[in-house]
N, C-alpha and C positions, 0 to 999 in steps of 0.2 A: 587472762584473755589470749595473750599469745599461744600458751598451750593450746588452748582449745582450738585456735586457729590450726595450729601444727597436727594434732589429732584429726581435725575435719579433713584436711588436705590430704593425709595419710589413708583417711578410710576410705574418701571418694578415689584414690588411686588404687587402692586394693578391689574395692567393689568394680571399678572399671575394668580392671586386669581379670577378675573373673567373669566378665560378660562373655558370652558366647554369640559369635557371628555366625551365621550359616554361611556353609560353604559348598558350592556347587561341585558336582563331580566333573572331572576332567574327561576332555574323550578320549584320553588314553584307558582311562578308568571305565568309560562304557564299552569301548572296544573290546577290553579285556572279559567284562561281564558277559557281552554279547558271545565271545567266542567259548567261555566256559560255559553258557546255557546251551550252544549248539554241540558242544561235545557231549554234554550230558544227555541230549535227547535221545541217542541210539546206544548209549553206552550199556555195555554187559549185556547185549541182546544177541540171542542165537541167529546167525547168518540164515538167509532162506537158501536151501541146498537143493530145491526141485519144485515141481509144480505144487502149489498151494492146495490143499483140500479144504472143505468148508470147516471142519473141526479143527484143522490147524489154524485157520483164519480166526475162529474163535478162540482158540488157546492164546495164539500172539495179543489179539485183544485185550484179553483177560491177564495176561502177564506184563504187557508193555504199553495198554493205552495210559496216556498222561491222565485225563479225567479219572478213570478209576483208580489210579496210584495216588491220586491226591485225596480220594474219598478214603481210601485205605489208611491214608496216613491220618487223616481225622478220625477214623474210627481207633484207631491205635494211641492216639493222642486221648480220645475220651475215655478208653480202657486204662489209661495210665492215670487219668485224674480221678476215675472212680477208685482205683488202688490208692491213690494219695489221701483221698477224703477218708478212707476206711480209718488211714493211721491216726486221724484226729481224735479217735475214740478213745486213744490209749492216754491213760493219766501220764503227768509230766514227772519227770526226773532230772532234775537241775542241781548241776555240780557249779558252785562259786567259789573263786580265791581272791583275795585283796590285800594290797599292802597299803599303808598309810603311815606318813613320817610329818614331821613339822621342826621348826628350827629354834625353838626353845622348849621348855619345860612345860607339860602340861600340870596343871593342878588348881586348886580353889581353896577357899575357905568357907566357913559359914557364920551368920550373924543371927544373934539371940533377936527374935522378933518383938520380944517386949522391951527389953533394955536398950536393943540397939548395939551391944558389943559384941565384938568378935568374940566367939566361942571357942573357934579351933585355929590354929597356926596353918598357914597356907601348906597344903599336902598334896600328894599325886598318887591317883591310883592306876594311871595307865602310863605305858611308855611312850618314849618320843616315836618310835618306830614300831609299828605291829603288822604282824600276818595273821589273815584269817582265811578260815576254808569252810565250806558247807555244801552239803549234799542234802537235797530236800526233794521229796516225794509229795505231790500233791494232786487232788482229784477232784474235780468240779462237777457234780452230778448234774447240773443243768446242762454245762456243754458237754458231758458224753451225751445226753439226751438228743440233743439239737445235732451233734456229730453224726450220731446215729441216722437221724432223719436225712442229712444232708448226702451222707454216704449212700444212702437207698437211693436219692434223688440222682446223684451221680451215676450209680448203676443204671438207671432208668434211662439217663442221657447217654450212656455207652450203647445200650440196646437201640435208642433212637439211630446213632451213628451207624449202628450194624444195617438198620432197614434201610437207610439212605445209599449204602453201599450195596443192598441187593436191588433197588431200585436203579442205581447206575448200572448194575451187571445186566439187569432185564433190558434195559435200554441198548446196551451195547451190544449185546448177542441178537436184538431186533435189528438194530442198524447193521450189523455184521451179515445178517441172513440176506436182508433186502439188498445190500451193495454188492454181496457174492454173487448171488443168482441172475442180476442184471450182468455182472460184469462178465459172468460166465457164458451167458447169452452173447454177449459183444464177442468174445473171444470165439464160441464157435459158430458164430456167424459172419466174421468179420471177413473171411475171404468169399463165401457167397454174396454178401453185400457188395464186396468190391467188383466182383464179376457183374452183378446187376446193375451199379452205377456204369460201369463201361458199356453194357447191351444198352443201356436206357440211352447214355449218349450217340451211341454209334446207331440206334433205330431211329432216335430224334433227328439226327442228321440226314440218313435215309429218306424219311417220310418227308422232310423238309425240301429236299433234294428233287424226289419225285413230283412234290406239288409244285414246284417251281418250274419244272420242266413237262409238266401237265401229262405226266405218266398216268397218274389215277384221278379220281372225280376228287375235286376240292374239298367236299364235305366229309368223304371218306378218310381223305389224308388229314383233315383238321380233328376228325373225331378220334382217329388214332392217335394223333399227336396228343389229343387231351388226356387220352390213357395213358400215354407215357408220362406226362407232366403228372398227372396225380399219382402215379406209381412213385415218380421222383420224390414228390413231396413227402409223401407217406415215408420213403426210406429215410428221408432227412431227418423228419420227426422222430422216429425210432433212433437213428443213430445219436440224436442229440441226449435222448435219454439214457442210452447204455454208455456212451462214451465216457461220461462223468463219474459211473459206478466205480470203475477201478481207481480212479483218484481217491474218491470217498472210501473203499476198502483200505485203501494204503495207509489212509490218514488213521482210520480206527486202529490199524496193527501198529501204529507209529513207524511206519517204514519212509524212509526219506524220501521226499518228493524226487521224482524222475529216475527212482530204483526199478530196473527192469525184472518183472518176474511173471510168471504163468500160472495159471489157475488149473486145477485137477478136474476138470470137467466132467461130472458124472452123468449118466445116463438119465434121461426122464423117466421116472417111477411112478406109478400111481399112488396117492397119498393114503395112509391107512385113518386119517382123522375122521371120526362120525363125531359129528355136533349132535345130533339129536333134533327132535322138534321142540323139546322143552327148554328154555334156556335158564329154567330156574337154579339146576344143578349147578351150570355155569356161574351163576351169580353167586350162589353160596360159597362156589370156591374162591372167587374172586375177593368176596367180602371177607374172608377168612384169611387171605396170602397176601392181599396188597400190601406193600410197603406203606404206603401214605396212609391206610387205614391203621395198621399197626402203631405206626408213630404216633397218631392223635390218640390212641389208647394208652400209649406210655406217657404222652402229655397230661392227660388225664390224671393219672395214677402219681405223676409229679405235683401235680396241683392238688391232691387230695394231702399228699405229705404236708405239700405247704401249710394246709390248715392245720395238721398236728404241730408243725413247728410253731406257729402262731399261738397255738394254745400252752405248749412248753414254755414260751418267752413270758408269759404270765406268771410262771411259777418262781420263787426267790433262788437264788442261787447259793447252793451249799456247797462250801469248798473244805475239804478235809486234807490235812498235811502232815507230815511227820520228816524230820531231819536230824543229820548227824552233822553236829558244830564242832569246830577249834578255833583257839584264838591263842597267838604266841605270848599275850601279855601276861608277863611273869607275877603281876600282883592280883591276877585272878586266882581264886582259891582251886577253882576246877577250870582247866583249860580245855576240856573237851566234855560235851554233855550232847543227850538227846532231847529234841525239843519234839513237841506235837499240839495240835490244837484244830480248831474249827471254826470257820466265817461263814457268815450268812451276809446276801446281800440282796436287794429287791428294788427293782426299777418301778417304782410306782405310776409313773407317766405312761407305762406299757399298757396298763389297764384301761386307761382312756383311749388309748390308740387302737386297741384292740377292735372295736365296732367296725372302724373305717377299713381296718385290714380285711376282716371278714367279708366285707362287701366287695373289695376288690378281687379276693379269692373266688368270690360266688360269681361275679360278673365274668371271671378270665374261666371258670367252668362253663358258664353259658357258651361263651365265644368257642371253646374247644368243642362241645358238643355240637353247636352250629356248624363248624367246620368239616365234623365228622361227617353229619348228616348231608352238606353239600358234597364232600367227596364220595360218599356212599352214592348218592344220584349220580355224580358224573361216571362213576366206575361202572354202574349199572346200565348207561347209556354207553359207555365205551365197549362193555362186554357184547350188547346187544349190535353196536355197530360193527365190530370185530367178526361177530357171527355172520350177521348180514352179508359183510365183505367176503368172508371166506366162502361163503354158499354161492355169493353172486361170481367169484373167481374161479370156483369150481366149475358151473355153469360154462363160464368164458373158456376155459381150459377144454372141455370138453366139445364145445363148439370150435372152436379153433383145432382141434385134433381132428375133428370129423372134415372140416373143411378143407384141412391140409392133405388127407385120406382122399377124397373127392378130388381135388386139385391134380394129386398125383396121378390118380386113374386118368383123368381129362389130358394131362400131358402125354401119357403112354398112347393114348388113343390119337392126339393130333400129331405125335411123332412119327407113329405107324402110316398114318394118313398120308403125312407129308414125304414119307420114303417111297410110297405108292404114287406121290404127285397127286393126291386126291386134295390136300390142305395146302394153302399157299405157306410159304417161309414167313410171312409177316403173322400169320396165325400161330405159325410154332414159335415165333419169339414173344408173342404176347404172354402165350401160356408158361413159357419158360419163366419170363418174368414173374407171372403171377404165383407160380409154384414158390419160387425163392421168398417171394414177398409172403406167402402163406407160411413159409417155413419160419421166416423172422416172427412173424405174428403168433404162432404156435410156440415158440421159445420164449417170447415174452409172456405170454399167457401161462406159462409153465412158472417163469419167475414171479411174476405177479401173485401166482397161486402160493409159491412158497414164502413169498412176503407176507401174504394173508395170514397163513398158518403161524409164522411168528408173531404177528400181532396178535392171534387168538391166545398164544401162551403169556406174551407181556400183558395183555388185559388181564389176566388170571392172576398174573403175579408169580406165576410158578418158578421155581428155581432152574435154572439151564442144566444142573447137575444133580444128582443123586449121591449123597455120600460125601464124606470128607473130601475136598480137593484143596489144593495150597498152589499159590503162586510160585512158590519155590520149586515145585514140579517142573521137569522140563518141557518143552512144548511137546514132545512127542509123547509123554506121559499124560500130559492136560489134554491133549487132543483125544487120546484112547478114552478117558475117564469122560469127556463130553459126548464122544461118539456111544459109547455104550450107554448113557443115561436118554440120548435123544432116539436112539432105535430101538430099545428094548419095548415089547407091548405093554407094560406095565404102565410106561409114562403115558401112552395113549387111554389106558383105562383110568387114570387120575382125571383125564378130561372128560372122557365117555361118563364116569361116574358108575 
């Protein structure tokens, strides 16, 4: 009893010593972790050395955007898993070695089962210490079949990861184009809007002073003041939308907040994108190229292979083996030999499990098909919406261009009339402000048109580049590849059909 108590106490002490207590991170460890993350954010990035063009912004987003970097890592991980699964198809080749020993001699005797008399003096056929070695080749045919199916499924999962990466690329390129053009508009019109704000403040002060001093009719002064306040409000709304675009663009390029950089603002050029009246061609392109639908097609193929795996698991497993063996026991007549054989095993309960598994596979197939149909409908709607949005923004841009052109001519007429003292200074200031405001709206309309074009390409699922590109390329090389892909006529022909 005393020994049992000692053993129990010792066992309790050992178990308590093996217990793991949760240990929270210290403040210093968290500081080090945060600093490591902060230092890694912009590590090995090419510095911005000049004005950033649209295609350089795209290239920097593809090289340095953290969301895209995570997707690329997931894709590489899926590719590695597919390669690893392919190794499971190979037969096994196992090398073994062993040593055994004992404190006394092994041995035994035999007894006559009829008389009960000992028929043999105690003898031994094994040494006290022996060494053994074995090299065995084995191949399970059923495991090979299942490993082949699993390797195919892993390859499809790698393709799914590739489609998800394409989806992230399309989203990033669309966001970059949207942010770039609005940030470019803000940069192009920044000085004009500053001058406009000053003129509005000055004109408001003048008209209020004239109204108080009764130099003008009260109703005329209030009407003019209302016009100025309306222009001021519209200007504030435009500035609110434009001023956040550069911060969003910096985030997409993984540029540290607060980093100063300028944009290479291009000239406004008419777009060469012709959508056409029939959207069916666009829908066909989208249904063939959208990453979401491609992912569902791969999921369906994985499920079909799961049905093949379920059938294979019903079969008996046959294991073939052959080996080289060696034993140091000197009492053996042959210390080394070649062995071979075959084994068969069959789990009969899998036969009863098969119908339930088939129902699950069939139900998963129906779910995947339903998801694909829902995605197809959503994609069709997105194509229609992007097409309508592009046509609308093209109309808005043309109207803004016409309005801006008319407003400039009006300003020239008013300026000439003011010089001849035919028009008042108040009218000149009003038209100068209207002209600047028209220029702002014209530029914003152009930015919205470019965003609509990016949305069309994203809804179609087209890759933003043609041919092989790699994030190992420099920013300049990647930007040149993107420029060639976006500016050549063939890209528009892919959409125009």
